[in-house]
LOBADO-217556 format. One record per residue (C-alpha): x, y, z; chain; residue in three letters. Coordinates in Angstrom, 2 decimals, padded with zeros to 5 digits, m for minus. Layout:
BEGIN
x:X; y:Y; z:Z; chaine:A; residu:ALA
...
This chain:
BEGIN
x:009.13; y:005.86; z:027.41; chaine:A; residu:MET
x:011.97; y:005.08; z:025.01; chaine:A; residu:LYS
x:015.21; y:006.79; z:026.00; chaine:A; residu:THR
x:016.53; y:009.11; z:023.30; chaine:A; residu:LEU
x:020.06; y:007.73; z:023.29; chaine:A; residu:THR
x:022.66; y:008.69; z:020.69; chaine:A; residu:ASN
x:021.87; y:005.46; z:018.87; chaine:A; residu:SER
x:018.14; y:006.21; z:018.74; chaine:A; residu:VAL
x:018.73; y:009.78; z:017.57; chaine:A; residu:MET
x:021.22; y:008.58; z:014.96; chaine:A; residu:ASN
x:018.58; y:006.17; z:013.60; chaine:A; residu:ASP
x:015.96; y:008.95; z:013.48; chaine:A; residu:ILE
x:018.36; y:011.29; z:011.66; chaine:A; residu:HIS
x:019.21; y:008.53; z:009.19; chaine:A; residu:LYS
x:015.53; y:008.02; z:008.42; chaine:A; residu:ARG
x:014.95; y:011.76; z:008.07; chaine:A; residu:MET
x:017.83; y:012.28; z:005.65; chaine:A; residu:ILE
x:016.96; y:009.26; z:003.52; chaine:A; residu:PHE
x:013.31; y:010.36; z:003.34; chaine:A; residu:ARG
x:014.33; y:013.87; z:002.34; chaine:A; residu:LEU
x:016.57; y:012.62; z:m000.46; chaine:A; residu:VAL
x:013.78; y:010.24; z:m001.53; chaine:A; residu:TRP
x:011.17; y:013.01; z:m001.66; chaine:A; residu:GLU
x:013.35; y:015.68; z:m003.31; chaine:A; residu:ARG
x:014.92; y:013.17; z:m005.78; chaine:A; residu:LYS
x:018.27; y:014.92; z:m005.66; chaine:A; residu:ILE
x:019.74; y:016.86; z:m002.75; chaine:A; residu:MET
x:022.97; y:018.45; z:m001.60; chaine:A; residu:SER
x:024.39; y:018.18; z:001.89; chaine:A; residu:ARG
x:023.92; y:021.93; z:002.22; chaine:A; residu:THR
x:020.29; y:021.58; z:001.21; chaine:A; residu:GLY
x:019.80; y:018.84; z:003.79; chaine:A; residu:ILE
x:021.29; y:021.06; z:006.48; chaine:A; residu:ARG
x:018.99; y:023.94; z:005.48; chaine:A; residu:THR
x:015.88; y:021.73; z:005.38; chaine:A; residu:ALA
x:016.44; y:019.81; z:008.62; chaine:A; residu:LEU
x:018.51; y:022.19; z:010.72; chaine:A; residu:GLY
x:021.01; y:019.49; z:011.65; chaine:A; residu:LEU
x:024.67; y:020.20; z:012.24; chaine:A; residu:SER
x:027.22; y:019.80; z:009.45; chaine:A; residu:LYS
x:029.01; y:017.03; z:011.37; chaine:A; residu:SER
x:025.77; y:015.08; z:011.95; chaine:A; residu:THR
x:024.85; y:015.25; z:008.27; chaine:A; residu:ILE
x:028.37; y:014.23; z:007.19; chaine:A; residu:SER
x:028.27; y:011.21; z:009.49; chaine:A; residu:GLU
x:024.78; y:010.07; z:008.43; chaine:A; residu:ILE
x:025.45; y:010.60; z:004.72; chaine:A; residu:VAL
x:028.66; y:008.58; z:005.03; chaine:A; residu:ARG
x:026.65; y:005.72; z:006.57; chaine:A; residu:ASP
x:024.00; y:005.94; z:003.82; chaine:A; residu:LEU
x:026.70; y:005.85; z:001.14; chaine:A; residu:LEU
x:028.41; y:002.87; z:002.76; chaine:A; residu:GLU
x:025.05; y:001.05; z:003.01; chaine:A; residu:ASP
x:024.45; y:001.69; z:m000.70; chaine:A; residu:GLY
x:021.18; y:003.50; z:000.02; chaine:A; residu:LEU
x:022.23; y:006.77; z:m001.63; chaine:A; residu:VAL
x:024.86; y:007.65; z:m004.22; chaine:A; residu:SER
x:026.68; y:010.82; z:m005.20; chaine:A; residu:GLU
x:025.46; y:012.24; z:m008.48; chaine:A; residu:ASP
x:027.18; y:015.38; z:m009.77; chaine:A; residu:GLY
x:028.18; y:018.71; z:m008.33; chaine:A; residu:TRP
x:026.31; y:021.37; z:m006.45; chaine:A; residu:GLU
x:026.32; y:024.47; z:m008.68; chaine:A; residu:GLY
x:027.68; y:024.92; z:m012.18; chaine:A; residu:LYS
x:031.36; y:025.50; z:m011.40; chaine:A; residu:THR
x:033.48; y:022.59; z:m012.55; chaine:A; residu:GLY
x:035.85; y:020.83; z:m010.22; chaine:A; residu:GLY
x:033.79; y:021.20; z:m007.09; chaine:A; residu:ARG
x:033.31; y:018.29; z:m004.72; chaine:A; residu:LYS
x:030.75; y:015.71; z:m005.83; chaine:A; residu:ARG
x:028.05; y:016.61; z:m003.39; chaine:A; residu:GLU
x:024.60; y:016.00; z:m004.87; chaine:A; residu:LEU
x:022.90; y:012.90; z:m003.50; chaine:A; residu:LEU
x:020.17; y:010.65; z:m004.88; chaine:A; residu:ARG
x:018.63; y:007.33; z:m003.93; chaine:A; residu:VAL
x:020.91; y:004.62; z:m005.30; chaine:A; residu:ASN
x:019.19; y:002.58; z:m008.06; chaine:A; residu:PRO
x:022.06; y:000.08; z:m008.01; chaine:A; residu:HIS
x:021.98; y:m000.45; z:m004.25; chaine:A; residu:GLY
x:020.17; y:m003.11; z:m002.22; chaine:A; residu:PRO
x:016.83; y:m004.35; z:m003.50; chaine:A; residu:LYS
x:013.39; y:m004.69; z:m001.93; chaine:A; residu:VAL
x:011.13; y:m007.71; z:m002.40; chaine:A; residu:MET
x:007.36; y:m007.36; z:m002.72; chaine:A; residu:SER
x:004.76; y:m010.12; z:m002.47; chaine:A; residu:ILE
x:001.02; y:m009.47; z:m002.93; chaine:A; residu:LEU
x:m001.49; y:m012.17; z:m002.01; chaine:A; residu:LEU
x:m004.90; y:m011.49; z:m003.52; chaine:A; residu:ARG
x:m008.24; y:m012.61; z:m002.13; chaine:A; residu:ASP
x:m008.73; y:m015.48; z:m004.56; chaine:A; residu:PHE
x:m005.22; y:m016.87; z:m004.26; chaine:A; residu:GLY
x:m003.23; y:m015.04; z:m006.95; chaine:A; residu:ALA
x:000.34; y:m014.24; z:m005.88; chaine:A; residu:ILE
x:002.39; y:m011.48; z:m007.47; chaine:A; residu:GLU
x:006.01; y:m011.11; z:m006.48; chaine:A; residu:GLY
x:008.69; y:m008.69; z:m007.62; chaine:A; residu:ALA
x:012.25; y:m007.65; z:m006.91; chaine:A; residu:LEU
x:012.39; y:m003.85; z:m006.93; chaine:A; residu:ILE
x:015.22; y:m001.31; z:m006.78; chaine:A; residu:ASN
x:015.15; y:001.75; z:m004.55; chaine:A; residu:LEU
x:013.81; y:003.94; z:m007.36; chaine:A; residu:GLU
x:010.75; y:001.72; z:m007.68; chaine:A; residu:GLY
x:011.80; y:m000.11; z:m010.87; chaine:A; residu:LYS
x:010.83; y:m003.78; z:m011.14; chaine:A; residu:VAL
x:013.94; y:m005.90; z:m011.73; chaine:A; residu:VAL
x:012.26; y:m009.32; z:m011.71; chaine:A; residu:LYS
x:008.67; y:m010.53; z:m011.46; chaine:A; residu:ARG
x:006.99; y:m013.86; z:m010.63; chaine:A; residu:ILE
x:003.25; y:m014.65; z:m010.63; chaine:A; residu:THR
x:001.56; y:m017.84; z:m009.48; chaine:A; residu:THR
x:m001.53; y:m019.16; z:m007.68; chaine:A; residu:MET
x:m002.24; y:m020.86; z:m004.38; chaine:A; residu:LEU
x:m003.53; y:m024.33; z:m005.16; chaine:A; residu:THR
x:m005.20; y:m024.79; z:m001.77; chaine:A; residu:ALA
x:m006.18; y:m021.50; z:m000.16; chaine:A; residu:GLN
x:m007.27; y:m022.99; z:003.15; chaine:A; residu:ASN
x:m004.02; y:m024.96; z:003.60; chaine:A; residu:ASP
x:m001.64; y:m022.65; z:005.46; chaine:A; residu:VAL
x:001.38; y:m024.91; z:005.11; chaine:A; residu:ARG
x:000.88; y:m025.23; z:001.35; chaine:A; residu:ALA
x:000.53; y:m021.44; z:001.12; chaine:A; residu:ALA
x:003.80; y:m020.94; z:003.02; chaine:A; residu:VAL
x:005.56; y:m023.39; z:000.69; chaine:A; residu:THR
x:004.30; y:m021.49; z:m002.37; chaine:A; residu:THR
x:005.32; y:m018.12; z:m000.90; chaine:A; residu:LEU
x:008.80; y:m019.46; z:m000.13; chaine:A; residu:LEU
x:009.14; y:m020.70; z:m003.70; chaine:A; residu:THR
x:008.34; y:m017.21; z:m004.97; chaine:A; residu:VAL
x:010.73; y:m015.54; z:m002.54; chaine:A; residu:ILE
x:013.59; y:m017.89; z:m003.42; chaine:A; residu:ARG
x:012.88; y:m017.43; z:m007.10; chaine:A; residu:GLY
x:013.20; y:m013.67; z:m006.72; chaine:A; residu:LEU
x:016.23; y:m013.66; z:m004.42; chaine:A; residu:TRP
x:019.14; y:m012.02; z:m006.27; chaine:A; residu:PRO
x:022.48; y:m013.84; z:m006.16; chaine:A; residu:PRO
x:025.24; y:m011.89; z:m004.41; chaine:A; residu:ARG
x:022.97; y:m008.90; z:m003.76; chaine:A; residu:GLU
x:021.55; y:m007.52; z:m000.54; chaine:A; residu:ARG
x:017.79; y:m007.56; z:000.07; chaine:A; residu:VAL
x:016.66; y:m004.77; z:002.41; chaine:A; residu:LEU
x:013.42; y:m006.50; z:003.25; chaine:A; residu:GLY
x:010.36; y:m008.42; z:002.10; chaine:A; residu:ILE
x:006.97; y:m006.71; z:002.12; chaine:A; residu:GLY
x:003.98; y:m009.06; z:002.11; chaine:A; residu:LEU
x:000.50; y:m007.60; z:001.55; chaine:A; residu:GLY
x:m002.29; y:m010.02; z:002.45; chaine:A; residu:VAL
x:m006.10; y:m009.82; z:002.71; chaine:A; residu:PRO
x:m007.71; y:m009.64; z:006.13; chaine:A; residu:GLY
x:m007.02; y:m008.27; z:009.59; chaine:A; residu:ILE
x:m003.28; y:m008.38; z:010.29; chaine:A; residu:VAL
x:m001.28; y:m007.83; z:013.46; chaine:A; residu:ASP
x:001.51; y:m006.01; z:011.63; chaine:A; residu:HIS
x:003.87; y:m005.94; z:014.61; chaine:A; residu:ARG
x:003.89; y:m009.72; z:014.95; chaine:A; residu:GLN
x:003.20; y:m010.53; z:011.30; chaine:A; residu:GLY
x:000.13; y:m012.59; z:012.25; chaine:A; residu:VAL
x:m002.97; y:m012.87; z:010.07; chaine:A; residu:ILE
x:m005.64; y:m012.52; z:012.73; chaine:A; residu:VAL
x:m008.53; y:m013.21; z:010.37; chaine:A; residu:TYR
x:m008.91; y:m013.64; z:006.62; chaine:A; residu:SER
x:m012.48; y:m014.19; z:005.43; chaine:A; residu:ALA
x:m011.50; y:m015.42; z:001.97; chaine:A; residu:HIS
x:m008.89; y:m017.94; z:003.16; chaine:A; residu:PHE
x:m010.64; y:m018.83; z:006.44; chaine:A; residu:HIS
x:m007.35; y:m018.23; z:008.27; chaine:A; residu:TRP
x:m007.27; y:m017.26; z:011.92; chaine:A; residu:GLN
x:m004.21; y:m016.34; z:013.99; chaine:A; residu:ASN
x:m001.72; y:m017.52; z:011.37; chaine:A; residu:VAL
x:001.86; y:m016.46; z:012.33; chaine:A; residu:PRO
x:002.91; y:m016.01; z:008.72; chaine:A; residu:LEU
x:006.02; y:m013.97; z:009.43; chaine:A; residu:LYS
x:007.37; y:m016.59; z:011.86; chaine:A; residu:ASP
x:006.72; y:m019.40; z:009.38; chaine:A; residu:TYR
x:008.63; y:m017.57; z:006.64; chaine:A; residu:LEU
x:011.50; y:m016.48; z:008.89; chaine:A; residu:MET
x:011.97; y:m020.01; z:010.18; chaine:A; residu:ARG
x:012.19; y:m021.51; z:006.70; chaine:A; residu:GLU
x:014.18; y:m018.74; z:005.02; chaine:A; residu:LEU
x:016.93; y:m018.63; z:007.63; chaine:A; residu:ASN
x:018.01; y:m015.21; z:006.32; chaine:A; residu:GLU
x:018.78; y:m012.02; z:008.22; chaine:A; residu:ASP
x:016.13; y:m009.95; z:006.47; chaine:A; residu:VAL
x:013.26; y:m007.70; z:007.53; chaine:A; residu:THR
x:009.83; y:m009.17; z:006.75; chaine:A; residu:ILE
x:006.87; y:m006.78; z:006.94; chaine:A; residu:ALA
x:003.44; y:m008.43; z:006.80; chaine:A; residu:VAL
x:000.42; y:m006.16; z:006.56; chaine:A; residu:ASP
x:m003.12; y:m005.81; z:005.28; chaine:A; residu:ASN
x:m003.19; y:m005.41; z:001.51; chaine:A; residu:ARG
x:m005.19; y:m002.18; z:001.57; chaine:A; residu:THR
x:m002.70; y:m000.66; z:003.99; chaine:A; residu:ILE
x:m000.02; y:m001.84; z:001.57; chaine:A; residu:SER
x:m001.87; y:m000.03; z:m001.23; chaine:A; residu:ALA
x:m002.14; y:003.13; z:000.87; chaine:A; residu:THR
x:001.57; y:003.13; z:001.68; chaine:A; residu:LEU
x:002.31; y:002.37; z:m001.97; chaine:A; residu:GLY
x:000.48; y:005.55; z:m002.92; chaine:A; residu:GLU
x:002.29; y:007.44; z:m000.15; chaine:A; residu:LYS
x:005.76; y:006.33; z:m001.28; chaine:A; residu:TRP
x:005.38; y:005.90; z:m005.04; chaine:A; residu:PHE
x:002.04; y:007.36; z:m006.12; chaine:A; residu:GLY
x:m000.26; y:010.36; z:m005.88; chaine:A; residu:SER
x:m000.51; y:010.18; z:m002.08; chaine:A; residu:GLY
x:003.03; y:011.52; z:m001.68; chaine:A; residu:GLU
x:003.12; y:014.57; z:000.57; chaine:A; residu:GLY
x:m000.50; y:014.18; z:001.74; chaine:A; residu:THR
x:m000.83; y:014.19; z:005.55; chaine:A; residu:CYS
x:m004.50; y:013.17; z:005.72; chaine:A; residu:ASN
x:m005.42; y:010.58; z:003.11; chaine:A; residu:LEU
x:m007.96; y:007.80; z:002.66; chaine:A; residu:ILE
x:m007.24; y:005.16; z:000.05; chaine:A; residu:CYS
x:m010.22; y:003.02; z:m000.99; chaine:A; residu:LEU
x:m009.08; y:m000.23; z:m002.57; chaine:A; residu:ASN
x:m011.87; y:m001.74; z:m004.68; chaine:A; residu:CYS
x:m011.41; y:m005.03; z:m006.48; chaine:A; residu:GLY
x:m012.01; y:m008.56; z:m005.24; chaine:A; residu:GLU
x:m012.73; y:m006.93; z:m001.89; chaine:A; residu:ALA
x:m013.29; y:m003.42; z:m000.53; chaine:A; residu:VAL
x:m011.09; y:m001.84; z:002.12; chaine:A; residu:GLY
x:m009.86; y:001.56; z:003.29; chaine:A; residu:ALA
x:m006.39; y:002.65; z:004.29; chaine:A; residu:GLY
x:m006.34; y:005.74; z:006.50; chaine:A; residu:ILE
x:m003.44; y:008.14; z:006.96; chaine:A; residu:ILE
x:m003.90; y:010.76; z:009.69; chaine:A; residu:MET
x:m001.23; y:013.40; z:010.34; chaine:A; residu:ASN
x:001.17; y:011.48; z:008.14; chaine:A; residu:GLY
x:000.73; y:008.18; z:010.02; chaine:A; residu:GLU
x:m001.27; y:005.05; z:009.17; chaine:A; residu:ILE
x:m004.27; y:004.86; z:011.49; chaine:A; residu:TYR
x:m004.83; y:001.24; z:012.49; chaine:A; residu:ARG
x:m007.35; y:001.39; z:015.34; chaine:A; residu:GLY
x:m007.78; y:m001.38; z:017.90; chaine:A; residu:GLY
x:m006.51; y:m004.83; z:016.85; chaine:A; residu:LYS
x:m005.18; y:m003.29; z:013.61; chaine:A; residu:ASP
x:m008.75; y:m003.51; z:012.30; chaine:A; residu:GLY
x:m009.45; y:000.04; z:011.11; chaine:A; residu:ALA
x:m010.52; y:000.26; z:007.48; chaine:A; residu:GLY
x:m012.56; y:m002.95; z:007.13; chaine:A; residu:GLU
x:m015.27; y:m000.92; z:005.44; chaine:A; residu:VAL
x:m016.23; y:m003.69; z:003.04; chaine:A; residu:GLY
x:m018.16; y:m005.29; z:005.90; chaine:A; residu:HIS
x:m020.36; y:m002.29; z:006.62; chaine:A; residu:ILE
x:m024.03; y:m002.70; z:005.68; chaine:A; residu:THR
x:m025.33; y:000.33; z:003.77; chaine:A; residu:LEU
x:m028.63; y:m001.07; z:002.51; chaine:A; residu:GLU
x:m030.71; y:m004.19; z:003.28; chaine:A; residu:PRO
x:m029.57; y:m007.23; z:001.31; chaine:A; residu:SER
x:m029.62; y:m010.97; z:001.71; chaine:A; residu:ARG
x:m026.55; y:m011.48; z:m000.45; chaine:A; residu:ARG
x:m024.00; y:m013.60; z:001.45; chaine:A; residu:PRO
x:m020.49; y:m012.29; z:002.04; chaine:A; residu:CYS
x:m017.27; y:m014.30; z:002.35; chaine:A; residu:PHE
x:m017.15; y:m013.29; z:006.01; chaine:A; residu:CYS
x:m020.27; y:m015.39; z:006.61; chaine:A; residu:GLY
x:m022.66; y:m012.48; z:007.14; chaine:A; residu:LYS
x:m025.15; y:m010.94; z:004.73; chaine:A; residu:ARG
x:m025.58; y:m007.51; z:003.24; chaine:A; residu:GLY
x:m021.94; y:m006.39; z:003.48; chaine:A; residu:CYS
x:m020.93; y:m003.63; z:001.05; chaine:A; residu:LEU
x:m018.33; y:m005.98; z:m000.40; chaine:A; residu:GLU
x:m021.02; y:m008.51; z:m001.29; chaine:A; residu:SER
x:m022.72; y:m005.83; z:m003.43; chaine:A; residu:LEU
x:m019.92; y:m003.93; z:m005.15; chaine:A; residu:VAL
x:m016.81; y:m006.14; z:m005.34; chaine:A; residu:ALA
x:m015.94; y:m007.63; z:m008.72; chaine:A; residu:LEU
x:m017.02; y:m011.23; z:m007.90; chaine:A; residu:PRO
x:m020.45; y:m009.94; z:m006.83; chaine:A; residu:ALA
x:m020.88; y:m007.86; z:m009.99; chaine:A; residu:LEU
x:m020.00; y:m010.78; z:m012.26; chaine:A; residu:LEU
x:m022.35; y:m013.01; z:m010.30; chaine:A; residu:ASP
x:m025.14; y:m010.48; z:m010.95; chaine:A; residu:GLU
x:m024.38; y:m010.78; z:m014.66; chaine:A; residu:LEU
x:m024.36; y:m014.59; z:m014.54; chaine:A; residu:GLY
x:m020.66; y:m014.71; z:m015.41; chaine:A; residu:GLU
x:m017.98; y:m016.89; z:m013.84; chaine:A; residu:ASP
x:m015.31; y:m015.04; z:m011.90; chaine:A; residu:TYR
x:m011.73; y:m015.84; z:m012.95; chaine:A; residu:SER
x:m009.69; y:m013.01; z:m011.46; chaine:A; residu:GLY
x:m009.61; y:m009.23; z:m011.19; chaine:A; residu:GLU
x:m008.03; y:m008.48; z:m014.56; chaine:A; residu:ALA
x:m010.49; y:m010.68; z:m016.49; chaine:A; residu:CYS
x:m013.46; y:m009.25; z:m014.57; chaine:A; residu:ALA
x:m012.39; y:m005.66; z:m015.22; chaine:A; residu:SER
x:m011.82; y:m006.36; z:m018.93; chaine:A; residu:THR
x:m015.24; y:m007.99; z:m019.25; chaine:A; residu:LEU
x:m017.03; y:m005.06; z:m017.59; chaine:A; residu:LEU
x:m015.16; y:m002.56; z:m019.74; chaine:A; residu:GLN
x:m016.01; y:m004.46; z:m022.92; chaine:A; residu:SER
x:m019.72; y:m004.49; z:m022.02; chaine:A; residu:ARG
x:m019.82; y:m001.02; z:m020.49; chaine:A; residu:PHE
x:m022.28; y:000.33; z:m023.08; chaine:A; residu:LYS
x:m024.85; y:m002.34; z:m022.27; chaine:A; residu:GLU
x:m027.64; y:m000.77; z:m020.23; chaine:A; residu:GLU
x:m027.64; y:m003.60; z:m017.68; chaine:A; residu:ARG
x:m023.88; y:m003.38; z:m017.10; chaine:A; residu:VAL
x:m023.84; y:000.40; z:m016.84; chaine:A; residu:ARG
x:m026.78; y:000.34; z:m014.43; chaine:A; residu:SER
x:m025.00; y:m002.25; z:m012.29; chaine:A; residu:LEU
x:m021.86; y:m000.12; z:m012.17; chaine:A; residu:LEU
x:m023.78; y:003.06; z:m011.40; chaine:A; residu:GLU
x:m025.39; y:001.33; z:m008.42; chaine:A; residu:ARG
x:m022.01; y:000.00; z:m007.21; chaine:A; residu:ALA
x:m020.35; y:003.41; z:m007.53; chaine:A; residu:PHE
x:m023.26; y:005.11; z:m005.80; chaine:A; residu:SER
x:m022.87; y:002.72; z:m002.86; chaine:A; residu:LEU
x:m019.19; y:003.61; z:m002.73; chaine:A; residu:LEU
x:m020.37; y:007.23; z:m002.69; chaine:A; residu:GLY
x:m022.50; y:006.46; z:000.36; chaine:A; residu:GLU
x:m019.39; y:005.08; z:002.02; chaine:A; residu:LEU
x:m017.39; y:008.18; z:001.09; chaine:A; residu:VAL
x:m020.03; y:010.39; z:002.73; chaine:A; residu:VAL
x:m019.50; y:008.50; z:006.00; chaine:A; residu:ILE
x:m015.69; y:008.68; z:005.72; chaine:A; residu:LEU
x:m015.76; y:012.42; z:004.98; chaine:A; residu:VAL
x:m017.88; y:013.12; z:008.03; chaine:A; residu:HIS
x:m015.64; y:010.95; z:010.22; chaine:A; residu:LEU
x:m012.20; y:012.07; z:009.03; chaine:A; residu:PHE
x:m012.46; y:015.11; z:006.68; chaine:A; residu:VAL
x:m009.35; y:014.03; z:004.74; chaine:A; residu:PRO
x:m007.39; y:016.18; z:002.31; chaine:A; residu:GLU
x:m007.72; y:013.52; z:m000.36; chaine:A; residu:LYS
x:m009.69; y:010.35; z:m001.06; chaine:A; residu:ILE
x:m007.90; y:008.12; z:m003.53; chaine:A; residu:LEU
x:m009.56; y:005.18; z:m005.29; chaine:A; residu:PHE
x:m007.47; y:002.24; z:m006.39; chaine:A; residu:THR
x:m008.03; y:m001.31; z:m007.56; chaine:A; residu:GLY
x:m009.38; y:m003.11; z:m010.61; chaine:A; residu:GLU
x:m013.01; y:m002.00; z:m010.15; chaine:A; residu:LEU
x:m011.89; y:001.62; z:m010.34; chaine:A; residu:VAL
x:m010.23; y:001.00; z:m013.72; chaine:A; residu:ARG
x:m013.51; y:m000.07; z:m015.31; chaine:A; residu:VAL
x:m014.64; y:003.58; z:m015.48; chaine:A; residu:SER
x:m012.82; y:006.13; z:m013.30; chaine:A; residu:PRO
x:m014.94; y:008.99; z:m014.69; chaine:A; residu:ALA
x:m018.26; y:007.33; z:m013.81; chaine:A; residu:LEU
x:m016.99; y:006.40; z:m010.35; chaine:A; residu:LEU
x:m015.99; y:009.97; z:m009.50; chaine:A; residu:LEU
x:m019.25; y:011.30; z:m010.96; chaine:A; residu:GLU
x:m021.39; y:009.04; z:m008.75; chaine:A; residu:LYS
x:m019.31; y:009.71; z:m005.64; chaine:A; residu:VAL
x:m019.64; y:013.48; z:m006.15; chaine:A; residu:ARG
x:m023.39; y:013.10; z:m006.62; chaine:A; residu:GLU
x:m023.67; y:011.39; z:m003.23; chaine:A; residu:LYS
x:m021.52; y:014.04; z:m001.57; chaine:A; residu:LEU
x:m023.73; y:016.77; z:m003.05; chaine:A; residu:GLU
x:m026.83; y:014.93; z:m001.89; chaine:A; residu:GLU
x:m025.85; y:013.86; z:001.62; chaine:A; residu:LYS
x:m022.66; y:015.45; z:002.94; chaine:A; residu:ALA
x:m022.14; y:018.80; z:004.63; chaine:A; residu:LEU
x:m020.57; y:021.03; z:001.99; chaine:A; residu:ARG
x:m018.01; y:022.74; z:004.29; chaine:A; residu:PRO
x:m016.61; y:019.29; z:005.08; chaine:A; residu:LEU
x:m016.29; y:017.87; z:001.57; chaine:A; residu:TRP
x:m015.87; y:020.81; z:m000.81; chaine:A; residu:GLU
x:m012.08; y:020.92; z:m000.30; chaine:A; residu:THR
x:m011.61; y:017.14; z:m000.32; chaine:A; residu:VAL
x:m009.74; y:016.06; z:m003.45; chaine:A; residu:GLU
x:m011.19; y:012.98; z:m005.14; chaine:A; residu:LEU
x:m008.93; y:011.10; z:m007.54; chaine:A; residu:SER
x:m008.15; y:007.68; z:m008.95; chaine:A; residu:CYS
x:m004.76; y:006.04; z:m008.63; chaine:A; residu:SER
x:m002.46; y:006.44; z:m011.63; chaine:A; residu:PRO
x:m001.00; y:002.96; z:m011.00; chaine:A; residu:PHE
x:m001.52; y:000.26; z:m013.60; chaine:A; residu:SER
x:m002.26; y:m003.23; z:m012.34; chaine:A; residu:ARG
x:001.35; y:m004.22; z:m013.03; chaine:A; residu:GLU
x:002.58; y:m001.35; z:m010.83; chaine:A; residu:GLU
x:000.53; y:m002.44; z:m007.83; chaine:A; residu:GLU
x:003.39; y:m004.74; z:m006.89; chaine:A; residu:VAL
x:005.10; y:m001.60; z:m005.54; chaine:A; residu:LEU
x:002.70; y:m001.82; z:m002.59; chaine:A; residu:TRP
x:004.79; y:m004.50; z:m000.90; chaine:A; residu:GLY
x:007.98; y:m002.50; z:m001.44; chaine:A; residu:ALA
x:006.35; y:000.43; z:000.35; chaine:A; residu:ALA
x:005.77; y:m001.79; z:003.40; chaine:A; residu:LEU
x:009.52; y:m002.34; z:003.68; chaine:A; residu:VAL
x:010.40; y:001.32; z:003.13; chaine:A; residu:LEU
x:007.84; y:002.45; z:005.69; chaine:A; residu:GLU
x:009.14; y:m000.12; z:008.16; chaine:A; residu:ASN
x:012.75; y:000.96; z:007.74; chaine:A; residu:LEU
x:012.43; y:004.70; z:007.09; chaine:A; residu:PHE
x:009.26; y:005.91; z:008.77; chaine:A; residu:ARG
x:010.17; y:008.98; z:010.81; chaine:A; residu:VAL
x:008.58; y:008.40; z:014.23; chaine:A; residu:PRO
x:006.57; y:011.15; z:015.89; chaine:A; residu:ASN
x:006.83; y:011.88; z:019.61; chaine:A; residu:PHE
x:003.96; y:009.60; z:020.59; chaine:A; residu:HIS
x:005.51; y:006.57; z:018.88; chaine:A; residu:SER
x:008.56; y:006.98; z:021.12; chaine:A; residu:LEU
x:006.45; y:006.65; z:024.28; chaine:A; residu:VAL
């Protein structure tokens, strides 16, 4: 059990106060004391540290009387930056430098030329990171969202079906080459999406949330009691490899009949006899042909299968909210929600699902780069519960 020393408690209080200012947008020291029940001296000490670190800034007075001490606090948009890197299933890389308010300061996009070559991938990622690195500015951390099963503590890609990577110590490779004192958080891309919704999107304030990321692949991020649920070997949420109906269609994992092989964008374009050239192009093509009977029928079937998956997830977890994100969702959010609700009506126990909120992410594709930033913020400012201290 971790000893609750003054240093540990100071770190927990720092996380709590930063998170409170983040969530409330603007906050006084008195408001912090009322909300958290901490002593005035503790709050003064922690706020002083946050100001010195550039994480928060003073922004106006508490109350309307002029001349009072500048006491209102906000997250500092001019403070240290966060770097986000997203690696998509077919090799697209999106990188961004982001301020603490979630505004993109700089963006770089590129492609992996050889997906199976780990060393070449590391070289490309390092080029992106160095291209984003701000001169004479502090970087709080680098968040890297990647496809596959990831040991997030060690930063190791245990298995990636699309890249055919196994036990790749990506974090160590990057740390060794960067030679910088910076936090690097490597995690599954769907977990990145889920934390992105928790920090920047419509998942904020939701204690029990499932985020279904549907694009080149299909995965689920699960938040239970405010914490990411990872399961054994960090493998929870690999729902794209569940078989929901008999099919001989091959999946990238090497098996047949996986949900992903039936509803992911590459599979849908293959059904239409079209070449796949990325998520954005696939989504645009499906939207442009949405009124064609064949295309609409294909989408209805895909969304109904996602509905079958939602029925299972509702019965397992009974979340407050199920949030759909990804490029497939953007083709027709209304049709997706309609088909999912139909399956819930048909197959789920009403007392379990009738209070579950179903919604689609408000993020545009360009805003998805915030996912990696959320990995860093969660790593640095997650408030641990009792069990995580044991």
